[in-house]
NULOVEX-436162 format. One record per residue (C-alpha): residue number from 1; residue in one letter; x, y, z. Coordinates in nm, 3 decimals, padded with zeros to 5 digits. Each point is the difference from the previous one (the first is absolute). Last residue first. Example, Ala and Ser with C-alpha at 12.3 -4.5 7.8 and 13.67 -1.06 7.14 Angstrom:
! NULOVEX-436162
2,s,01.367,-00.106,00.714;
1,a,-00.137,-00.344,00.066;
This chain:
! NULOVEX-436162
345,x,02.164,02.262,-02.213;
344,x,00.047,-00.229,00.182;
343,x,-00.210,-00.164,00.272;
342,x,00.157,-00.142,00.315;
341,x,-00.056,-00.367,00.073;
340,x,-00.311,-00.137,00.171;
339,x,00.031,-00.258,00.280;
338,x,-00.264,00.162,00.222;
337,x,-00.316,-00.211,-00.017;
336,x,00.159,-00.270,00.215;
335,x,00.351,00.115,00.094;
334,x,-00.027,-00.113,00.362;
333,x,-00.144,-00.345,-00.070;
332,x,-00.299,-00.015,00.230;
331,x,-00.009,-00.043,00.378;
330,x,-00.295,00.245,00.031;
329,x,00.202,00.244,00.211;
328,x,00.297,-00.028,-00.239;
327,x,-00.216,00.060,-00.307;
326,x,-00.162,00.300,00.169;
325,x,00.343,00.148,00.074;
324,x,00.098,-00.033,-00.367;
323,x,-00.337,00.158,-00.081;
322,x,00.086,00.300,00.219;
321,x,00.346,00.012,-00.160;
320,x,-00.167,00.024,-00.339;
319,x,-00.233,00.278,00.116;
318,x,00.254,00.236,00.159;
317,x,00.371,00.057,-00.065;
316,x,00.049,-00.337,-00.169;
315,x,-00.292,00.097,-00.227;
314,x,-00.095,00.370,-00.009;
313,x,00.348,00.131,00.087;
312,x,00.158,-00.213,-00.273;
311,x,00.340,-00.074,00.148;
310,x,00.364,00.103,-00.049;
309,x,00.289,-00.002,00.249;
308,x,00.347,00.143,-00.066;
307,x,00.241,-00.062,00.286;
306,x,00.321,00.199,00.038;
305,x,00.250,-00.109,00.266;
304,x,00.261,00.267,00.063;
303,x,00.377,-00.035,00.031;
302,x,00.049,00.343,-00.166;
301,x,00.216,-00.095,-00.301;
300,x,-00.099,-00.366,-00.002;
299,x,-00.370,00.079,-00.044;
298,x,-00.139,-00.346,00.065;
297,x,-00.322,-00.102,-00.171;
296,x,-00.322,-00.186,00.081;
295,x,-00.251,-00.011,-00.291;
294,x,-00.343,-00.119,00.111;
293,x,-00.318,-00.082,-00.191;
292,x,-00.324,-00.041,00.197;
291,x,-00.262,-00.208,-00.176;
290,x,-00.379,00.015,00.039;
289,x,-00.045,00.103,-00.362;
288,x,-00.188,00.267,-00.200;
287,x,00.329,00.188,-00.067;
286,x,00.301,-00.187,00.139;
285,x,00.223,00.034,-00.308;
284,x,-00.109,00.358,-00.067;
283,x,00.084,00.127,00.349;
282,x,00.375,-00.058,-00.017;
281,x,00.257,-00.223,00.171;
280,x,00.351,00.039,-00.138;
279,x,00.184,-00.276,-00.185;
278,x,00.382,00.009,00.019;
277,x,00.020,-00.274,00.260;
276,x,-00.290,-00.242,-00.025;
275,x,-00.341,00.101,00.141;
274,x,-00.114,-00.103,00.346;
273,x,-00.360,-00.111,-00.053;
272,x,-00.255,00.012,00.280;
271,x,-00.341,-00.155,-00.077;
270,x,00.091,-00.369,00.011;
269,x,00.202,00.022,00.320;
268,x,00.218,-00.309,00.049;
267,x,00.317,00.159,-00.143;
266,x,-00.056,00.324,00.194;
265,x,00.289,-00.017,00.246;
264,x,00.226,-00.189,-00.239;
263,x,-00.041,00.266,-00.268;
262,x,00.062,00.283,00.246;
261,x,00.316,-00.159,00.145;
260,x,00.120,-00.097,-00.348;
259,x,-00.034,00.356,-00.129;
258,x,00.179,00.138,00.306;
257,x,00.283,-00.252,-00.034;
256,x,00.039,00.073,-00.372;
255,x,00.008,00.374,00.067;
254,x,00.275,-00.015,00.260;
253,x,00.019,-00.005,00.380;
252,x,00.328,00.153,00.117;
251,x,-00.137,00.328,00.140;
250,x,-00.223,-00.189,00.244;
249,x,-00.258,00.214,00.180;
248,x,-00.142,00.132,-00.327;
247,x,-00.145,00.351,00.003;
246,x,-00.361,00.026,-00.115;
245,x,-00.191,00.104,-00.312;
244,x,-00.343,-00.103,-00.130;
243,x,-00.141,00.066,-00.345;
242,x,-00.373,-00.065,-00.005;
241,x,-00.190,-00.035,-00.328;
240,x,-00.376,-00.021,00.025;
239,x,-00.243,-00.071,-00.285;
238,x,-00.328,00.126,-00.140;
237,x,-00.154,00.281,-00.208;
236,x,00.318,00.176,-00.107;
235,x,00.098,00.368,00.041;
234,x,00.211,-00.080,00.309;
233,x,-00.072,00.132,00.349;
232,x,00.289,00.005,00.247;
231,x,00.059,-00.133,00.351;
230,x,00.304,00.091,00.216;
229,x,00.059,-00.219,00.305;
228,x,00.289,00.057,00.240;
227,x,-00.012,-00.293,00.239;
226,x,-00.007,-00.055,00.375;
225,x,00.065,-00.349,00.135;
224,x,-00.019,-00.101,00.366;
223,x,00.182,-00.333,-00.018;
222,x,-00.114,-00.362,00.013;
221,x,00.059,-00.018,-00.375;
220,x,-00.331,-00.143,-00.120;
219,x,-00.211,00.177,00.264;
218,x,00.176,00.331,-00.070;
217,x,-00.058,-00.039,-00.375;
216,x,-00.369,-00.070,00.066;
215,x,-00.055,00.300,00.227;
214,x,00.211,00.234,-00.216;
213,x,-00.195,-00.074,-00.318;
212,x,-00.340,00.025,00.171;
211,x,00.095,00.324,00.178;
210,x,00.128,00.144,-00.334;
209,x,-00.312,-00.085,-00.203;
208,x,-00.182,00.323,00.095;
207,x,00.253,00.222,-00.179;
206,x,00.117,00.304,00.196;
205,x,00.359,-00.096,00.085;
204,x,00.176,00.274,-00.196;
203,x,-00.196,-00.036,-00.326;
202,x,-00.375,-00.035,-00.049;
201,x,00.029,00.044,-00.378;
200,x,00.262,-00.016,-00.274;
199,x,-00.106,00.071,-00.359;
198,x,00.081,-00.128,-00.347;
197,x,-00.187,00.179,-00.280;
196,x,-00.088,-00.068,-00.363;
195,x,-00.359,-00.086,00.096;
194,x,-00.083,00.027,00.370;
193,x,-00.148,00.351,00.023;
192,x,-00.167,00.000,-00.343;
191,x,-00.150,-00.343,00.066;
190,x,-00.154,00.102,00.333;
189,x,00.169,-00.160,00.300;
188,x,00.098,00.322,00.179;
187,x,-00.361,00.122,-00.019;
186,x,-00.132,-00.309,00.185;
185,x,-00.294,-00.215,-00.108;
184,x,-00.022,-00.327,00.191;
183,x,00.122,-00.309,-00.184;
182,x,00.298,-00.091,00.215;
181,x,00.334,00.170,00.063;
180,x,00.194,-00.308,-00.109;
179,x,-00.172,00.024,-00.339;
178,x,00.234,00.289,-00.086;
177,x,00.308,-00.218,-00.045;
176,x,00.255,-00.012,00.278;
175,x,00.363,00.098,00.055;
174,x,00.208,-00.082,00.305;
173,x,00.334,00.129,00.134;
172,x,00.091,-00.174,00.325;
171,x,00.296,00.093,00.219;
170,x,00.124,-00.243,00.267;
169,x,00.310,00.118,00.190;
168,x,-00.081,-00.082,00.364;
167,x,-00.054,-00.367,-00.088;
166,x,00.368,-00.048,-00.084;
165,x,-00.030,-00.279,-00.251;
164,x,00.069,-00.368,-00.064;
163,x,-00.146,-00.134,00.324;
162,x,-00.111,-00.321,-00.178;
161,x,-00.368,00.038,00.090;
160,x,00.015,00.373,-00.069;
159,x,00.155,-00.035,-00.346;
158,x,-00.235,-00.286,-00.090;
157,x,-00.311,00.205,00.098;
156,x,00.100,00.333,-00.157;
155,x,-00.158,-00.033,-00.343;
154,x,-00.301,-00.194,00.125;
153,x,-00.058,00.271,00.262;
152,x,00.027,00.283,-00.254;
151,x,-00.228,-00.132,-00.274;
150,x,-00.264,-00.111,00.251;
149,x,00.028,00.322,00.203;
148,x,-00.073,00.212,-00.311;
147,x,-00.313,-00.199,-00.083;
146,x,-00.149,-00.026,00.348;
145,x,-00.024,-00.332,00.179;
144,x,-00.326,-00.200,00.027;
143,x,-00.136,-00.027,00.354;
142,x,-00.112,-00.361,00.029;
141,x,-00.271,-00.126,00.238;
140,x,-00.093,-00.365,00.047;
139,x,00.358,-00.122,00.032;
138,x,00.128,-00.357,-00.003;
137,x,00.188,00.003,-00.330;
136,x,00.085,00.371,00.039;
135,x,00.216,-00.073,00.306;
134,x,00.212,-00.252,-00.192;
133,x,00.031,00.228,-00.304;
132,x,00.123,00.301,00.197;
131,x,00.320,00.104,-00.178;
130,x,-00.042,-00.078,-00.372;
129,x,-00.376,00.007,00.056;
128,x,-00.022,00.371,00.090;
127,x,-00.343,00.005,00.161;
126,x,00.045,00.165,00.338;
125,x,-00.210,-00.227,00.222;
124,x,-00.267,00.146,00.229;
123,x,-00.111,-00.213,00.295;
122,x,-00.371,00.029,00.065;
121,x,-00.141,00.067,00.346;
120,x,-00.262,-00.254,00.107;
119,x,-00.365,00.104,-00.011;
118,x,-00.191,-00.097,00.314;
117,x,-00.258,00.278,-00.044;
116,x,00.137,00.186,00.303;
115,x,00.348,-00.054,-00.147;
114,x,-00.079,00.226,-00.296;
113,x,00.293,-00.022,-00.240;
112,x,00.361,00.121,00.014;
111,x,00.182,-00.056,-00.330;
110,x,00.355,-00.097,00.098;
109,x,00.343,00.038,-00.163;
108,x,-00.009,00.360,-00.120;
107,x,00.222,00.207,-00.230;
106,x,-00.153,-00.128,-00.323;
105,x,-00.354,00.017,00.139;
104,x,-00.173,00.289,-00.179;
103,x,00.235,00.032,-00.300;
102,x,-00.253,-00.142,-00.245;
101,x,00.033,-00.334,-00.179;
100,x,-00.182,-00.195,00.273;
99,x,-00.021,-00.376,-00.047;
98,x,-00.268,-00.153,00.221;
97,x,-00.116,-00.357,00.060;
96,x,-00.353,-00.046,00.133;
95,x,-00.024,-00.222,00.307;
94,x,-00.191,00.231,00.237;
93,x,-00.257,00.087,-00.263;
92,x,-00.250,00.270,00.100;
91,x,00.195,00.135,00.301;
90,x,00.319,-00.025,-00.206;
89,x,-00.160,00.233,-00.257;
88,x,-00.099,00.262,00.256;
87,x,00.351,-00.007,00.153;
86,x,00.146,00.043,-00.351;
85,x,-00.199,00.308,-00.104;
84,x,00.165,00.282,00.197;
83,x,00.364,-00.100,-00.042;
82,x,-00.071,-00.115,-00.355;
81,x,-00.123,00.345,-00.110;
80,x,00.289,00.209,00.130;
79,x,00.221,-00.014,-00.309;
78,x,-00.210,-00.028,-00.315;
77,x,-00.130,-00.346,-00.094;
76,x,00.148,-00.296,-00.183;
75,x,-00.103,-00.221,00.293;
74,x,00.009,-00.359,-00.123;
73,x,-00.250,-00.247,00.143;
72,x,00.014,-00.373,00.064;
71,x,-00.277,-00.254,00.060;
70,x,-00.257,00.240,-00.145;
69,x,-00.377,00.025,-00.054;
68,x,-00.130,00.001,00.358;
67,x,00.270,00.221,00.154;
66,x,-00.018,00.243,-00.290;
65,x,-00.380,00.025,00.032;
64,x,00.011,00.044,00.378;
63,x,00.272,00.265,-00.024;
62,x,-00.169,00.206,-00.272;
61,x,00.205,00.196,-00.249;
60,x,-00.218,00.117,-00.288;
59,x,-00.003,-00.237,-00.296;
58,x,00.154,00.009,-00.347;
57,x,-00.176,-00.253,-00.222;
56,x,00.155,-00.331,-00.100;
55,x,-00.034,-00.124,-00.359;
54,x,00.368,-00.056,-00.077;
53,x,00.106,-00.122,-00.345;
52,x,-00.267,00.144,-00.232;
51,x,00.153,00.345,00.041;
50,x,00.305,-00.003,00.229;
49,x,00.204,00.230,-00.228;
48,x,-00.293,00.244,00.032;
47,x,00.124,00.121,00.343;
46,x,-00.268,00.207,00.175;
45,x,-00.288,-00.151,-00.197;
44,x,00.179,-00.337,00.022;
43,x,-00.040,00.010,00.377;
42,x,-00.376,00.021,-00.038;
41,x,-00.131,00.313,00.164;
40,x,-00.197,-00.036,00.323;
39,x,00.249,00.207,00.202;
38,x,00.253,00.185,-00.216;
37,x,00.140,00.258,00.243;
36,x,-00.035,-00.215,00.313;
35,x,00.172,-00.292,-00.168;
34,x,-00.003,-00.357,00.124;
33,x,00.060,-00.323,-00.189;
32,x,-00.118,-00.323,00.158;
31,x,-00.011,-00.362,-00.118;
30,x,00.323,-00.036,-00.198;
29,x,00.068,-00.375,-00.020;
28,x,00.342,-00.141,00.085;
27,x,00.211,-00.306,-00.083;
26,x,00.071,00.040,-00.372;
25,x,00.122,00.362,00.015;
24,x,-00.060,00.177,-00.331;
23,x,-00.274,00.233,00.128;
22,x,00.212,00.047,00.313;
21,x,00.265,00.188,-00.198;
20,x,-00.246,00.238,-00.164;
19,x,-00.192,00.060,00.322;
18,x,00.317,00.071,00.198;
17,x,00.116,00.242,-00.270;
16,x,-00.342,00.169,00.014;
15,x,00.018,00.037,00.376;
14,x,00.357,00.129,00.005;
13,x,-00.102,00.274,-00.244;
12,x,-00.329,00.087,00.167;
11,x,-00.325,-00.161,-00.115;
10,x,00.004,-00.298,00.237;
9,x,00.015,00.200,00.322;
8,x,-00.092,-00.309,00.200;
7,x,00.092,-00.315,-00.190;
6,x,-00.173,-00.323,00.097;
5,x,00.111,-00.361,-00.023;
4,x,-00.180,-00.333,00.004;
3,x,00.250,-00.286,00.007;
2,x,-00.072,-00.262,-00.264;
1,x,-00.130,-00.344,00.093;
């Protein structure tokens, strides 16, 4: 029997990518699509690419209805919604599995519920499978990582585990396509503002992903890590490229040793590919995929480690990773529905 899944916020960018990917997943059935803006419209009326393929209507969000119709639900909702709605949903279906793509619970470990109604608190698992796979397997509630943090944490994970770098020297320069800002209308995201431009934003420690990045890196390393993080907006629709710099602890380690260390670390990870020497990760090769491409390099002149990390912000940075987490929870093959290659041109 197929797992019944719902998508709350189904008409936003992460919601439509989830819907598209789940349509081709052999082990799930989409039974609930919510949209406050398009309530009672057929989903294909909002996105005609689904015409004659998906006959679900967009519904208003109703906890009892979601709890009745779904075994597992994805929250592709604006920040703040899940925090308010989740206790109501758990009250209706105490066993429902939850994958939250918003930022509401990424810094938390427990969802406190109403003890007077004999509801047990829910443990929150940070859903980066390459680190927390064992916890995800037995979890009811997954907080899906952010897009920038995914590219950065996967890039730094081997270096931190092997104590390669001075953790006080981490500088991260990241660039994202415009879809990372969501579907809401904003003047700075109009075509004439983004096209033929390349802009930094939220510099000098102001970006909301910094606490998430630092929390996870600190947990991995056992140190209190602070990073310099500089995000930029690219005039492309999707993709993230993070270039990460840090001072190497060992001046004698060479490029071949670094490449081997990274390749060995990720050799069992289907979705993380360490590219051969001389090949740089880029956004085109991971577009529409759940892959993360990494290029670890040594700058011999300055004794710096440089890591280039590329993901599709809508897939490995959001909806694809959520489905990867779902596959793990449901004890399915991890790449089921996600083993698509990049599309060129």
